[in-house]
N, C-alpha and C positions, 0 to 999 in steps of 0.2 A: 579656564573660567567655567564653573559648573553650570549645567543647563537642565537639571532634572525637572521633568514635568513642565517644561516650557513649551509654548506654542510653536508651530512651524515658522511663524513670522519672527519670533525671537531667535530661533535657531538659524534662520537665514541671515539675520543681522549679525549674529555671533560669528558665522562663517566669513561674512564680509569683513568683520573686524580682524579676524585671524589672517586674512589674505590681503589686508590693506597695504598699499604701497607708500602711503604718506599720511601725515597727521590729519589732514582734512578728511580723508576717507575714514580714519579711525574715529574721529569725532562724530561724523555722521552716523556710523554704525553704532557707537555707544549711545547716542541719543535715541536711536530706534530701539535698542535693547532696553533702555530705561522705560520707554513708552510701552513696550510689550511685556515687561516683567510684571507678574501678578502683584496686586497691591493687597496682600494679606499678611498675617503675622509671621507665617513660616518663611516668607521670602523677604522679610524686612532687612536682614543682614546682607543678602545678595544685592538688594536695591541700593542700600547705603554704600556698599563697596563700588557699585557701578557709578554712582554719583560722585564719589570721592575720586575715582579714576578719571572721570570726565573733567572735574575741576582741575586736577593736576595736569592733565594733558593740555587743556586750554591755556593754563598758566605757562606751561613750557613753550607752547606755540607763540604766545604773546612775547615772551622773553626773547625767543629767537628773532622775531620780527623787529624788536627794538634794537637788538645788537647786530643784526645782519648789515653788512656793508657791501653787498653785491653777491656774486656767485653765479653759477651756471643757470640757464633758463630751465625750469622744470617743464616736463612734457604735460600736455593737457589731456586728461582722460576724456574720451568722447562719450557723450551721453546718447540716449536713444534717439533724440531729435536735436540736431545741431545746425545752426545757421551761422554763416560767416559774412561779415560786412567788409567789403573791399572797395577801394576807390582811390582817387588821387588825393594829394594833400589839400587841405582846406575845403574838402567837399562836404564836410559836416558829419564825418563818421563818428567822432566822439560824442557829438550832440545827439545823434540818432541812438547810439549805444545807451546813453544816459536816459533817453525817453523810453526806450523799449524795456530796459532792465532796472532802472532806478539805481544803477551803479554810478560811481563817481570818477570817470576817466578824466585825465587832465585835458582841459580845453584852453587853448591859447591862440594869440593872433599870429604866432610865428609858424613857419613850415615844419613838418615832420615832428609834431608834438608827441605822437605815439611811437615809442621805440621798442615795444614788445607787445605781443598779442594780449588784449584785455578781455577778461572773461566775466560774463554775467548770466543771469537767468531771467527769461521772460515767462511770466505766468499767464496762460491763456487757455480758456475752455477746459479748466481743471487740469491742465498739463503743464509740465515744466520744460521749457525749450532752452537749450544751451545756446547762448549768443556770444560770438567772439568778434572782436574788432581787430582786423589785421592792420599792421602799419601800412602807410601809403605805398602804392605800387612803385613809385619812383624811389622809395627809401631803401637804404641798404639793409633795413630791418624787416623788409617784406618777407613773409613766411610762405613759400610756395607749397610746402608739405601740407599745410592746413587747407589750402585751396583744393588740392587734389583729393583730400580725404573727407571733406565735409558733405552734408546732405543737401543743403540749400545755400545758394550764394546770393547775397544782396549786392548788386553792382550799383554803387551810389555815384551819380553823376550830376554835374551842373551845366553840361553842354553836350549836345548830341555827338559831336566829334570825339568825345571821350570813349564812346562805346567800343569802336574797333581798336582803339589804343589799349584798352583794358583787356579785351577778349584775346588779343594776340599774346598777352602775358600769361595766359592760362590755357595752353593748348591741350592739356591732359585732364582738365576738370570735367567730371561726369555729373556734377551736381545739377539740380534744377536751378535755373537762374531767374532772378527777378530784377528787372531794371527799375531803379528808383531814381526819378529825377527830382533833385532837391532844390530848394530856394525859389519856389514858384511865387513867393511873396514879392520877389523882385521883378516879376514879369507882368506885362499887360495881359488883358484877356485875349487879345489877338495873338500875342506870342504863345500863350498857353494852348490855344486852339491849334496853332501851327505845329507845335511840338507834339501834341497829342496825336494829330493826324499822321505825322511822320513815324512815330513809334508804332502806331496801329498798322501802317502800311507795311512795316517790316515784320509784323506778326510777333512782336516781342511780348512777353509776359511783363507788363510794366505798371507802374503807378506813379503819380506826380504828388509830391509832398512839400511841406515846409517844416523844417525842424524849429523854426522861429515861432510860427503861428500854430504849429501842430496840425495843420490841414492835411488830411489824408492818412494820418497815423492809425486811426482805428481800422481803416480799410487795409492798410499795410499789414497790421497784425493778423487779420483774418487771412490775407493772402499768404503770409508766412506759414500759418497753421495748416492751410489747405495744401501747401506744397509737399507735405510729408505723406507718403503712402503708408499710413499707420492706422491702427484702431486702438481705442481706449477700452480696457477691460477692468472693471472694478471688482475688488474682492470683498466678501462679507463673512464675518464670523458667525457660526451657527446661533450663538446666543444673543447676537445683536440684531437690532431692527434696521439700522442704517449701514450702508457700505462704507468702506474706507474712502477718505476724500481724494487721495491721489491714485490715479489709475496705473495699471501695468500697461506699458506700451508694447504692442505686438504688431506683427505683419498681418495683412488681410488673409483670411483663410486659416489662421492659427487654430489649433485644437485645444481642448481642455487639458490634454496631457502636456502640451507645449507650455502653456501658461503655468501649470503646476511645476514643471521642471525649471522654469525661469525664476519662480518664487524660491525654490530650493531644490538643488540637484538631488534626485532620488525621491522627491516628495510624492510623485505620482504613484509609486509602489505602495504607499501607505494610505491611499485614498480608498474609502469604502463606499462613499456616496457623494455625488455632485449634483447640486441644484443650480438652475440658472433663471434669471429674470432678464428681460430685455428683448431686443430685436430678433435674436436667433431662437428664442423660446416659443413654443406653441401656446404655452400658458404660464402664468407666474409660478415660480418654484418648480418648474419641470425637472424631473430626474433625467440626467443624460450620462452617456458613457465618455470614456477618455478620448474617443475619436470625434466627438461632436465639434463642429466648426463654429467658431465664435464670430460675432459681429460687433461693430463699434457701439459702445455704451452698454454692452452686456454686463450683468452682475453675476459673479460666480461665488458659490458657497461650497466649501469642501468640508466633509466629515471624514476623519481618519479612523483607522482601526485601533 
């Protein structure tokens, strides 16, 4: 796929397309390539070819989905920020998943409705957070590997005695844990105060919610976002006034060189000038070097050789 005179963002998407492991990744990369492809006469043919390829790929995926009758479970590619919902059956995991991500997991009155990890995306504070619902811990479908590899765990409970029962099922989990007590719409004010006091006495990071009335959901979203030790860095093209809407997620203390390499491997060698706006700058549009350390909500503009 030719990429003459294309921007670094197009080249990054093209590399992602070439390295894609599945159709979803290919579609995402193609959509980004179409977005970044110049919209002038000399690139009309290239743009048309990209759009045709995307249409054919989406049609192929839809056909596979219609004809598929099972098969092995595909691995889940971990994103920069990932949260996993775990809990016992009928604790409200699927309802919470639907509220956080607007996905459509199966919700039913019978036990063990979820038979494979459900995947969704929560959009919050201009970031995309990957949310996964794990099958119930009592279920044969419970995925221990996801528990051990995720960043943040939402431990969804409806009774205090469930906490030790769930914790003993995840001895190797290193993720940050949020205890989420669900179904508070069924409790009296006295019961809610008692449960709050007991959770506080144990020094748990917790919140009390209702997936039915949605009480506590905005606070839960904020708590999830704050659980990640990450910073948001926005990129801006030299000819543009506004920065890109989606940030690059980095670790605190990351440098200009590190974000350049995350955007595109080898990109930092082609940078001739970097300007920044935001918390780490002394003034708007400050010129900085590759070793400059970035802060949350910085905006970075690269000019290449």
